[in-house]
C-alpha positions as CSV (number, residue, x, y, z in Angstrom):
1,M,20.0,-11.8,-6.7
2,R,18.7,-11.6,-10.2
3,Y,14.9,-12.2,-11.0
4,G,13.5,-13.3,-14.5
5,K,10.0,-11.8,-14.8
6,I,8.5,-9.4,-12.6
7,I,4.3,-8.6,-13.2
8,L,2.8,-5.8,-11.8
9,V,-1.0,-5.8,-12.1
10,G,-2.5,-2.4,-11.9
11,G,1.1,-0.9,-11.4
12,N,0.5,2.4,-13.3
13,G,0.1,4.2,-9.9
14,Y,2.5,6.0,-7.6
15,V,3.8,2.5,-5.6
16,G,3.6,0.7,-8.7
17,G,6.2,3.3,-10.2
18,V,8.4,2.5,-7.1
19,L,8.2,-1.3,-7.4
20,A,8.9,-0.8,-11.4
21,N,12.0,1.6,-10.8
22,N,13.3,-0.9,-7.9
23,F,12.6,-4.1,-9.9
24,S,14.0,-3.0,-13.3
25,G,17.6,-3.2,-12.3
26,I,17.4,-6.5,-10.6
27,A,14.9,-8.2,-13.2
28,D,15.3,-9.0,-16.6
29,E,11.7,-7.8,-17.2
30,V,9.2,-5.9,-15.4
31,I,5.6,-5.9,-17.0
32,I,3.0,-3.5,-15.9
33,I,-0.6,-4.8,-16.8
34,S,-2.8,-1.9,-16.9
35,R,-6.0,-0.4,-18.7
36,K,-3.6,2.3,-19.6
37,P,-1.1,2.6,-22.3
38,D,2.4,3.5,-21.6
39,A,5.6,3.7,-23.9
40,R,8.3,1.3,-23.2
41,K,10.9,2.4,-20.6
42,G,14.1,0.1,-20.9
43,N,13.0,-3.4,-19.3
44,I,9.6,-1.9,-17.9
45,K,6.7,-2.5,-20.6
46,T,3.1,-2.1,-20.5
47,V,0.1,-4.8,-21.1
48,L,-2.8,-3.5,-21.4
49,W,-6.3,-5.3,-20.2
50,D,-9.7,-4.4,-19.0
51,G,-9.1,-6.1,-15.9
52,K,-12.5,-8.0,-16.4
53,T,-12.0,-10.9,-18.8
54,P,-9.2,-13.3,-20.1
55,G,-7.0,-12.0,-22.7
56,E,-3.6,-11.7,-24.4
57,W,-2.3,-10.7,-21.4
58,Q,-2.4,-13.7,-19.5
59,N,0.7,-15.3,-21.3
60,E,2.7,-12.7,-19.5
61,L,2.0,-14.2,-16.4
62,T,4.1,-17.5,-17.5
63,G,6.9,-18.2,-15.3
64,A,7.1,-15.0,-13.4
65,D,9.2,-14.8,-10.1
66,L,6.6,-12.4,-8.8
67,L,2.9,-11.0,-9.7
68,V,1.9,-7.9,-7.7
69,N,-1.8,-7.2,-7.7
70,L,-2.5,-3.3,-7.0
71,C,-5.6,-2.8,-8.4
72,G,-8.1,-0.7,-6.4
73,K,-10.2,2.4,-6.8
74,N,-8.5,5.1,-4.7
75,V,-10.1,5.4,-1.4
76,N,-9.8,9.4,-1.0
77,C,-13.2,10.2,-2.0
78,R,-16.7,10.5,-0.4
79,Y,-18.5,7.2,0.5
80,T,-21.4,7.5,-1.8
81,T,-23.5,4.8,-3.1
82,K,-21.8,4.9,-6.4
83,N,-18.2,5.4,-4.8
84,R,-18.9,2.3,-2.7
85,A,-19.6,0.0,-5.4
86,E,-16.8,1.1,-7.3
87,I,-14.3,0.7,-4.5
88,I,-15.3,-2.9,-3.8
89,S,-15.6,-3.7,-7.9
90,S,-12.3,-2.5,-8.7
91,R,-10.8,-4.8,-5.9
92,L,-12.7,-8.1,-6.3
93,V,-13.2,-8.5,-10.0
94,P,-9.6,-8.2,-10.9
95,T,-8.5,-10.3,-7.8
96,Q,-11.2,-13.1,-8.7
97,L,-10.0,-13.0,-12.4
98,L,-6.1,-13.5,-11.8
99,G,-7.2,-16.2,-9.5
100,E,-9.2,-17.9,-12.0
101,V,-6.3,-17.6,-14.7
102,I,-3.5,-18.8,-12.5
103,N,-5.5,-21.9,-11.2
104,H,-5.6,-23.1,-15.2
105,M,-1.9,-22.2,-15.7
106,D,0.6,-24.9,-15.9
107,N,3.6,-22.7,-15.2
108,P,2.1,-19.7,-12.9
109,P,3.9,-17.0,-11.1
110,K,5.8,-18.6,-8.1
111,L,4.3,-15.7,-5.8
112,W,1.3,-13.5,-5.7
113,I,1.1,-10.7,-3.2
114,N,-1.9,-9.0,-3.2
115,V,-1.6,-5.4,-1.6
116,T,-4.2,-4.8,0.7
117,S,-4.8,-2.5,3.7
118,A,-3.6,-2.3,7.3
119,T,-6.6,-0.2,7.6
120,I,-8.4,-3.6,8.4
121,Y,-7.5,-3.6,12.2
122,R,-10.1,-1.6,14.6
123,H,-9.3,1.8,15.7
124,A,-6.6,1.3,18.1
125,E,-5.0,3.6,20.9
126,D,-4.4,0.9,23.4
127,H,-1.9,-1.9,21.9
128,P,-0.7,-2.5,18.5
129,Q,-2.8,-4.8,16.1
130,D,-0.4,-7.8,14.3
131,E,-0.9,-10.6,12.1
132,L,-1.2,-12.9,15.1
133,S,-3.9,-11.4,17.6
134,G,-4.7,-8.3,15.9
135,E,-8.7,-7.7,16.0
136,I,-10.3,-6.9,12.9
137,G,-12.5,-3.3,12.9
138,Y,-15.8,-2.7,11.5
139,G,-17.4,0.2,9.0
140,F,-17.2,0.4,5.2
141,S,-13.3,0.6,4.7
142,I,-13.0,-2.8,7.1
143,E,-15.6,-4.3,5.0
144,V,-13.6,-3.6,2.0
145,C,-10.8,-5.3,3.1
146,K,-12.2,-8.5,4.3
147,L,-14.1,-9.2,1.2
148,W,-10.9,-8.5,-0.6
149,E,-8.8,-10.9,1.3
150,A,-11.5,-13.7,1.5
151,C,-11.8,-13.4,-2.6
152,F,-8.0,-13.2,-2.8
153,F,-7.4,-16.5,-0.8
154,E,-10.5,-18.3,-1.3
155,S,-9.4,-18.7,-5.0
156,K,-7.3,-21.8,-5.8
157,T,-3.9,-21.5,-6.6
158,P,-2.0,-24.9,-5.7
159,K,1.2,-24.1,-7.2
160,T,1.3,-20.3,-6.6
161,R,2.3,-19.1,-2.9
162,K,-0.1,-16.2,-1.7
163,I,0.5,-13.4,0.6
164,A,-2.0,-10.5,1.4
165,L,0.1,-7.6,2.2
166,R,-1.4,-5.2,4.6
167,M,0.1,-2.1,3.7
168,G,0.2,1.0,6.0
169,I,0.3,4.7,4.6
170,V,3.4,5.0,2.1
171,I,5.9,8.2,2.5
172,G,8.2,9.2,-0.4
173,R,8.9,11.8,-2.7
174,K,6.8,12.2,-5.6
175,D,3.1,11.1,-4.5
176,G,1.2,9.4,-1.8
177,A,0.4,11.3,1.7
178,F,4.1,13.1,2.5
179,P,3.8,15.8,-0.2
180,R,0.2,16.7,0.8
181,L,1.4,16.8,4.5
182,L,4.5,18.9,3.6
183,N,2.7,21.5,2.0
184,L,0.6,21.8,4.9
185,V,3.6,22.5,7.2
186,K,5.0,24.9,4.1
187,L,1.6,27.0,4.4
188,G,1.6,27.2,8.6
189,M,-0.9,24.6,8.9
190,G,1.1,21.6,10.0
191,G,-0.1,21.0,13.4
192,K,-2.0,18.1,14.5
193,Q,-5.2,16.7,13.0
194,G,-8.1,16.0,15.4
195,D,-6.8,15.8,19.0
196,G,-3.6,14.1,17.5
197,Q,-3.5,11.1,19.5
198,Q,-4.5,8.7,16.6
199,Y,-1.6,6.4,15.7
200,V,-0.7,6.5,12.0
201,S,1.3,3.5,10.6
202,W,3.2,4.1,7.8
203,I,6.5,2.8,5.8
204,H,8.7,4.4,3.7
205,E,8.5,3.7,-0.3
206,Q,11.8,2.4,-0.3
207,D,11.0,-0.5,2.7
208,V,8.0,-1.2,0.3
209,A,10.2,-2.5,-2.3
210,L,12.7,-4.1,-0.4
211,S,10.2,-5.9,2.0
212,I,8.4,-7.1,-1.4
213,E,11.8,-8.4,-2.6
214,W,13.0,-10.0,0.6
215,L,9.4,-12.1,0.7
216,I,10.2,-13.6,-2.8
217,N,13.1,-15.3,-1.1
218,Q,11.0,-16.6,1.9
219,P,9.2,-19.4,0.5
220,E,8.0,-20.3,4.1
221,I,6.0,-17.2,4.6
222,N,2.5,-17.1,3.3
223,G,-0.9,-15.8,4.1
224,V,-1.1,-12.2,5.8
225,V,1.7,-10.1,6.6
226,N,1.6,-6.6,7.7
227,C,3.6,-4.0,5.7
228,T,4.5,-1.0,7.8
229,A,7.5,0.1,9.8
230,P,8.0,-0.8,13.4
231,D,8.1,2.6,14.7
232,A,4.1,3.4,14.5
233,I,3.7,6.8,15.8
234,K,1.2,9.3,17.0
235,N,-0.4,12.2,14.3
236,E,0.8,15.1,16.6
237,V,4.2,13.6,16.4
238,L,4.3,13.1,12.9
239,M,3.5,16.6,12.2
240,A,6.3,17.6,14.4
241,T,8.7,15.4,13.1
242,I,7.7,16.6,9.5
243,R,8.0,20.6,11.1
244,K,11.1,20.0,12.3
245,A,12.7,18.3,9.5
246,Y,11.5,21.5,7.4
247,G,12.3,24.0,9.6
248,M,9.2,25.4,10.5
249,P,8.6,26.2,14.2
250,L,4.6,26.6,14.6
251,G,1.9,24.5,12.5
252,L,-1.9,25.4,13.1
253,P,-3.8,22.5,14.1
254,A,-7.2,21.2,12.9
255,P,-9.9,20.2,14.9
256,A,-12.0,17.3,13.9
257,W,-14.9,19.7,13.2
258,L,-12.9,22.0,10.4
259,L,-11.3,18.3,9.0
260,E,-15.0,17.5,8.3
261,F,-16.1,20.4,6.9
262,G,-12.7,20.4,4.8
263,A,-13.1,16.6,4.0
264,K,-16.5,17.4,2.7
265,L,-15.2,20.4,0.5
266,I,-12.5,18.5,-1.3
267,G,-14.3,15.1,-1.2
268,T,-12.6,12.9,1.0
269,E,-13.8,11.1,4.5
270,T,-12.2,12.2,7.6
271,E,-11.6,8.4,8.7
272,L,-8.7,8.7,6.5
273,I,-7.2,11.0,8.8
274,L,-8.6,10.4,11.9
275,K,-9.1,6.6,12.5
276,S,-6.0,5.2,14.7
277,R,-3.9,2.6,12.8
278,W,-1.5,1.2,15.3
279,V,-0.2,-1.7,13.7
280,K,2.8,-4.1,14.1
281,P,4.7,-6.0,11.4
282,T,5.3,-9.0,13.2
283,V,6.2,-11.1,10.9
284,L,8.8,-9.1,8.7
285,I,10.2,-8.5,12.5
286,Q,10.2,-12.4,13.7
287,N,11.5,-13.6,10.0
288,G,14.4,-11.4,10.2
289,F,13.8,-8.6,7.8
290,R,15.7,-5.1,8.2
291,F,14.0,-2.0,7.5
292,Q,16.2,0.6,5.7
293,Y,14.1,3.1,7.7
294,G,12.5,1.6,10.7
295,K,12.6,5.3,12.5
296,L,10.2,7.9,11.5
297,E,12.9,10.5,11.8
298,D,15.3,9.1,9.5
299,A,12.6,8.3,6.8
300,V,11.3,12.0,6.8
301,H,14.9,13.3,6.8
302,D,15.6,11.2,3.8
303,I,12.7,12.5,2.0
304,I,13.0,15.8,2.8
305,S,16.7,16.2,1.7
306,L,16.0,15.1,-1.4
307,R,12.6,17.4,-2.0
308,I,13.8,20.9,-0.9
């Protein structure tokens, strides 16, 4: 199917690049709305905004088939008072602005997807969490997700369908978590992290793009959608799978105390590694979405075969 206009707000990062490359071949125009200028690449162009105020950028939204909001400061940092405030404001302020602009448009985007996070669910090692019966957790990162989704759904957009896409850890070739895990494996440090029993809910970068494209053509779906592969796995299995695919027989484990020390050293939080995220994409599965990479072994093989 051919699309007209696709809008990627805050789309100059890794996931935005994946989406831009996917839609550039099946849409007339892909528009990235960003604070950073960039040269036009084929039918992909960048329009500047400050993320806080209306401006000429809002004219680009007219008649779009899809708007994807990817705004938000990277959570891979220490949760200092300053960073906490920036993490929250970098999500809420642009989302509220988009809601206000869309509400006053005569011909707004048909679908608005806000990419949120699957970390909103509680630490789960007993059973998976889904959109229908999943239990919301507690802690700073969860509160951010709750505030963000509340801001998104409270905005009045009667002409625009809305989906909060709770995304898992995206694994792919160029950026994100996978290249860092692969580097650990190459250095012989690719063992389990902590006790290795925490679940990892992941999704291949290609399935991110394909699921978003699929959602455009499912007009009955709105609200919360989990964007993770159906095959959530434990951390020790994840690391073993990467080691096997790369051909590294051994990997030194990293106990929790060492991870805490290392997190402080590099300026991040151990929660990003040790929290058990066992998330099930029930809405995608029950409505017939077909994952290209539903099994971890297939996803890892695809990525490594094109990196070595």
